[in-house]
C-alpha positions, 0 to 999 in steps of 0.5 A: 775492744781489741779490734781491727778492720781489713782495708776498706771495711764499709759498715754501711754495706747493703744488708740485702746483699749480705742476706742474699749471699748467706741465703745461698750457703744456707740453702745449699747446706739445708738442701743437702741435709734433707736430700740425703734423708730420703735416699737412706733406704736406697743407699742401705739396699745398694750397700746391702748393710744394716740400719745401724750402719746407715744411720752413721751417714747422717750421724757422722755429718752431724757429729763433725758439724757439731764438734767444730761449730764453736771453734769455727765461730770463734775463728770467724770472730778473729779472722773475719766471717768472709775468711771462714765462710768462703773456705767452708763453701769450697770444702763443702763442695769438695766433700760433696764430690767425694760423697758422690763417687763413694762406692761403699758405706764406710767411704761415704761415711768418711766423705760425709765427715769431710763435707761436715767440716765445710758445713760447720764453717758455713753454719758458724758464720751465717746467723752472725753475718745477718745480725751484723748488718740488721738492726735489733728491731729487724732481726726477728724479721730477717731471721724469719725470712732466713727461715723461708730460705731454710724452708726452700732447701728443706722442701726441695730436698725431699722432692729432688732426692726422691726424683734423683734416686728414683730415675738416676742414682743416689750418687747424684744427690751429692753431686748437685751441691758442686756447682752451687757451692763453688759458685757461692764461694766465688760470689762471696769472696768478691761481694763480701770483701770490704764489708763487716765480714772482713772485720778481724780481731788480734786475739789468740785462738784457743787450740787446746780448748778446740781439741777438748771440745771435739773430743768431748762431743765426739765421745758423747755422741758415740755413747748415745749412738752405739750404747744400745748396740754394744751395750751400755755396760760394754768396755768401749762405751764405758771408756768413751763415756769416761773420755767424754767426762774427762774432756768436758772437765778439762775444757771447763778448767781450760776455758776459765783460765784463757783470756780468749776462750772458745766459749766465754763461760760468762755467756752461759749466765745470760738467761736469754742465751742459755735457756733458748739454746737448750730449747733449740737443741731439744726442738731439733732432737724431736724434729729429727725423730721424724726426719730420720724415721719417716722415710722408712715408714713411708717406703716400707709399711706404706709402700710409697715410691721414692718419688712419693716419699720425697713429696710427702716429706716436703710437708713439714718444710712447706709450713716454714714458708708460711709460718716463719716470716709471720713468727719472726715479725711477731717476735719483734713485737711480742718477744719469744716466750709465747711463740717458742712455747707454743711452737714446741707444743705443736711439735710434741703434739705432732710427734704423738699423733704420728705415733698413733698411725697404722701401717695402712693409714691414709696418706692424708692422715700422715700429711696433716700430722707432718704439717703440725710438726712443721708449723710448730717448728716454724713458729719456734725457730725465728724468735728463738734465734733472734733472742739468742743473737740479741742477748750477747755483746757484739764481740761475741756474735760469732761464737753466739751464732756458732753456739746456736748452730751447735745446739741445733746440730747436737739436737739432730745428732741426739734425735737420730741416736735416740730414735735409732736406739728406741726403734732398734731395741723395740724391733729387735726385742719383738722380732726375736733378735732381728734387725731392720735390714731387708723389710718383709710385709710380715714384720709390719706389726713389729715395725709399727710398734717400734715406730710408735715407741720412737715417736712417743719418746720424741713427743715426751722430749718435745714436751719437756722442751715446752717447759724449758721454752717457757722458763726463759721468761720475758725478753728484754726490750729489743730497742733498749738492748741495742746498746748492750748488744753493741 
C-alpha cells in the first residue's frame, strides 16, 4: 500500500482522546440539524414565505453535505483525517455566523450551503477516526456510544431551539455553534497531531470524478424536491433529470478508469457494505418524514408553543440514549441482521401510527408514537454503522465512512423532498389550490389528511427498508474479519 505518515505518528494514540474529539464535532453538527427544524415555522412566518421555500433551508444544507461527503472522505484518505476535520470545523463555524446574520430566506439558504461544506468535512472523517483506533471487537460498542453523543445533540437541539426561538430569536440558533466549533478546531489541531489522524497517502485526487458526483447528486435532488411544484413534465425538471443521468453515466465510466477513484467500484460488490448502505439511506428517509413535518403538526393543529414543540420533539432522540449503547454492544455478539431488521420495523410502525393521529389527539399519544420511532432508529444505527466500517479494507476506511454519511444525508434529503411533495400535493388538491403558508383553524381537516398521507408514505418506505435490512444475510465473524480489514 502506498502510504506515508506525518512525522511522529503514534499508532497507539489514546482511543478515548480521539473519541472525545470526534464527539465534539458530532455533537455540534447534530445539534445544528435538530435545532433548526423546530424553528422552521417561525422562520417561515418571519420571512413571510411558503413551505416550498422554507424546505430549502434544510434541503440545501443536506444537498451540499451529501454531494461533497465522498470527495472529502477520499481527501481524508490522502491528506489525513486531521487536515480535513479541523478545516471542516472552521468552515462550519463561519457558515453558522453567516446564517445567524441572514436577513432573508435566500441569504439564509446560501449561508446554509456554505455551512454544509464544513459539515461534510466533519462527517466524512468521524466514523473513520473512531474505527482507526478501536479494534473490530469494540467497534459496535464505540459506535453505540457515538449514538449516545448523537442523541445528546439531537435531544438538546429541539429544547434549545424552542427556548431560543420563543424568548430570543431564531438567529441565535445558528450563533450558538460558533464558540463550540472554533473551540473544537483548536483542540483537534493540537490533540490529533501525530496520531492516526495524520496518516497520509501519496495518491492522486480524482477531481473530475468529484465534479461529476456533485453534479449528478445535485440535479437528482432538484428533480425530487421540485418535481411536484414545477411539474415532472416541465422543461427544467426534464433537463435536470437528463443532467443527472448523464453525470452518473460519466461518473461510472470515469471511476472505472481511475487508478485512485473517488469511490472504488469494487466496494459495491461487498454485500455487507452495499446493502447496509441502502438500508441506512432508507431509514433516514423515513425518519425525516417525522423530523420535517412534526413541528408543523405540533405548532398548527395542536397549537403548541415553540418551547413545548421543542420538548416533544426530544422524544425520539431520548431513546437513542438508552437503546444505542445496548444495540451496539449486542451487535458485537450477534451481528447486525436481526437488530437492523427489527429497528427498521419499529420505525415503520411508528410512522404508520403517527399517520393515524387526529388534530386533537392527546399529547401522550403523540409522545409514545415518537418514542417508537426513536427506539427503532436507535436499534438500527450502531450495528449498521459497525458492519459497514468493518467490511472494507483499511485503506478504504475514509471513503467508507464518507459513503456511510452520504447515504445518511441522501436519505434525509429524499425524506424531506418526498414528505414535502406528498404533503403539498395533498394539501393543494384538497384545499382547492392553496398552499400551507398562513395556517388557519378551518384548514385543520385538510392539514391532517395531508399529514396522514405523508406519514403513511414514510411507513411504506421504512417497510421496504426492513426487507433490505434482512437481505444482507449474516455478518462475517468479526474477529476473523480483523485480518481482512487491515
